[in-house]
ChimeraX commands (.cxc) that place a marker at each C-alpha (Angstrom):
marker #1 position 13.94,8.29,14.60 radius 0.5
marker #1 position 15.38,9.19,17.98 radius 0.5
marker #1 position 14.05,12.13,20.01 radius 0.5
marker #1 position 16.00,13.34,23.04 radius 0.5
marker #1 position 14.93,16.29,25.18 radius 0.5
marker #1 position 17.79,16.29,27.67 radius 0.5
marker #1 position 20.69,18.52,28.67 radius 0.5
marker #1 position 23.77,19.11,26.52 radius 0.5
marker #1 position 26.14,16.94,28.59 radius 0.5
marker #1 position 23.92,13.89,28.16 radius 0.5
marker #1 position 23.41,14.46,24.42 radius 0.5
marker #1 position 27.16,14.91,23.95 radius 0.5
marker #1 position 27.89,11.74,25.90 radius 0.5
marker #1 position 25.21,9.71,24.13 radius 0.5
marker #1 position 25.87,10.95,20.58 radius 0.5
marker #1 position 28.02,7.89,19.64 radius 0.5
marker #1 position 25.26,5.59,20.95 radius 0.5
marker #1 position 22.62,7.51,19.01 radius 0.5
marker #1 position 24.72,7.05,15.85 radius 0.5
marker #1 position 25.15,3.34,16.58 radius 0.5
marker #1 position 21.44,2.68,17.21 radius 0.5
marker #1 position 19.95,4.82,14.46 radius 0.5
marker #1 position 19.51,3.25,11.03 radius 0.5
marker #1 position 21.23,4.85,8.03 radius 0.5
marker #1 position 19.04,7.69,6.84 radius 0.5
marker #1 position 17.40,7.98,10.26 radius 0.5
marker #1 position 16.74,11.29,12.00 radius 0.5
marker #1 position 17.83,12.48,15.45 radius 0.5
marker #1 position 15.97,15.36,17.07 radius 0.5
marker #1 position 17.52,16.69,20.24 radius 0.5
marker #1 position 16.43,19.61,22.37 radius 0.5
marker #1 position 16.71,20.91,25.90 radius 0.5
marker #1 position 20.08,22.46,25.02 radius 0.5
marker #1 position 21.04,25.85,26.39 radius 0.5
marker #1 position 22.07,28.16,23.54 radius 0.5
marker #1 position 25.49,28.66,25.12 radius 0.5
marker #1 position 26.18,24.90,24.77 radius 0.5
marker #1 position 24.73,24.46,21.27 radius 0.5
marker #1 position 28.05,24.53,19.40 radius 0.5
marker #1 position 29.45,21.81,21.70 radius 0.5
marker #1 position 26.46,19.63,20.89 radius 0.5
marker #1 position 26.78,20.36,17.16 radius 0.5
marker #1 position 30.47,19.35,17.23 radius 0.5
marker #1 position 29.72,16.10,19.10 radius 0.5
marker #1 position 26.94,15.15,16.70 radius 0.5
marker #1 position 29.11,15.84,13.67 radius 0.5
marker #1 position 32.00,13.91,15.21 radius 0.5
marker #1 position 29.62,10.95,15.63 radius 0.5
marker #1 position 28.76,11.06,11.92 radius 0.5
marker #1 position 25.58,13.12,11.89 radius 0.5
marker #1 position 24.76,15.79,9.33 radius 0.5
marker #1 position 22.97,18.74,10.91 radius 0.5
marker #1 position 19.70,19.47,9.10 radius 0.5
marker #1 position 18.56,22.38,11.24 radius 0.5
marker #1 position 19.38,24.31,14.38 radius 0.5
marker #1 position 16.40,26.07,15.93 radius 0.5
marker #1 position 16.59,28.60,18.77 radius 0.5
marker #1 position 13.90,29.90,21.10 radius 0.5
marker #1 position 14.82,32.30,23.88 radius 0.5
marker #1 position 17.60,30.49,25.80 radius 0.5
marker #1 position 17.07,27.04,24.24 radius 0.5
marker #1 position 18.28,25.21,21.15 radius 0.5
marker #1 position 17.19,22.12,19.25 radius 0.5
marker #1 position 18.87,20.20,16.44 radius 0.5
marker #1 position 17.58,17.90,13.75 radius 0.5
marker #1 position 20.31,15.67,12.33 radius 0.5
marker #1 position 20.50,12.87,9.79 radius 0.5
marker #1 position 22.71,9.80,9.94 radius 0.5
marker link #1:1,2 radius 0.2
marker link #1:2,3 radius 0.2
marker link #1:3,4 radius 0.2
marker link #1:4,5 radius 0.2
marker link #1:5,6 radius 0.2
marker link #1:6,7 radius 0.2
marker link #1:7,8 radius 0.2
marker link #1:8,9 radius 0.2
marker link #1:9,10 radius 0.2
marker link #1:10,11 radius 0.2
marker link #1:11,12 radius 0.2
marker link #1:12,13 radius 0.2
marker link #1:13,14 radius 0.2
marker link #1:14,15 radius 0.2
marker link #1:15,16 radius 0.2
marker link #1:16,17 radius 0.2
marker link #1:17,18 radius 0.2
marker link #1:18,19 radius 0.2
marker link #1:19,20 radius 0.2
marker link #1:20,21 radius 0.2
marker link #1:21,22 radius 0.2
marker link #1:22,23 radius 0.2
marker link #1:23,24 radius 0.2
marker link #1:24,25 radius 0.2
marker link #1:25,26 radius 0.2
marker link #1:26,27 radius 0.2
marker link #1:27,28 radius 0.2
marker link #1:28,29 radius 0.2
marker link #1:29,30 radius 0.2
marker link #1:30,31 radius 0.2
marker link #1:31,32 radius 0.2
marker link #1:32,33 radius 0.2
marker link #1:33,34 radius 0.2
marker link #1:34,35 radius 0.2
marker link #1:35,36 radius 0.2
marker link #1:36,37 radius 0.2
marker link #1:37,38 radius 0.2
marker link #1:38,39 radius 0.2
marker link #1:39,40 radius 0.2
marker link #1:40,41 radius 0.2
marker link #1:41,42 radius 0.2
marker link #1:42,43 radius 0.2
marker link #1:43,44 radius 0.2
marker link #1:44,45 radius 0.2
marker link #1:45,46 radius 0.2
marker link #1:46,47 radius 0.2
marker link #1:47,48 radius 0.2
marker link #1:48,49 radius 0.2
marker link #1:49,50 radius 0.2
marker link #1:50,51 radius 0.2
marker link #1:51,52 radius 0.2
marker link #1:52,53 radius 0.2
marker link #1:53,54 radius 0.2
marker link #1:54,55 radius 0.2
marker link #1:55,56 radius 0.2
marker link #1:56,57 radius 0.2
marker link #1:57,58 radius 0.2
marker link #1:58,59 radius 0.2
marker link #1:59,60 radius 0.2
marker link #1:60,61 radius 0.2
marker link #1:61,62 radius 0.2
marker link #1:62,63 radius 0.2
marker link #1:63,64 radius 0.2
marker link #1:64,65 radius 0.2
marker link #1:65,66 radius 0.2
marker link #1:66,67 radius 0.2
marker link #1:67,68 radius 0.2
view
């Protein structure tokens, strides 16, 4: 499992590394994402091979759970 509570730009940039380091079947939880950037993060995670399990929103913030 990898947990990252950092801004969208960092999650986007690190998504290939997360995919490389996480074992098959592992879970990535990322948060600290402004809602307006959430679709960019989703696209980067999917491009890196993740399947989005959930997208949670609270006020201005988003979090994703994704499976490799």
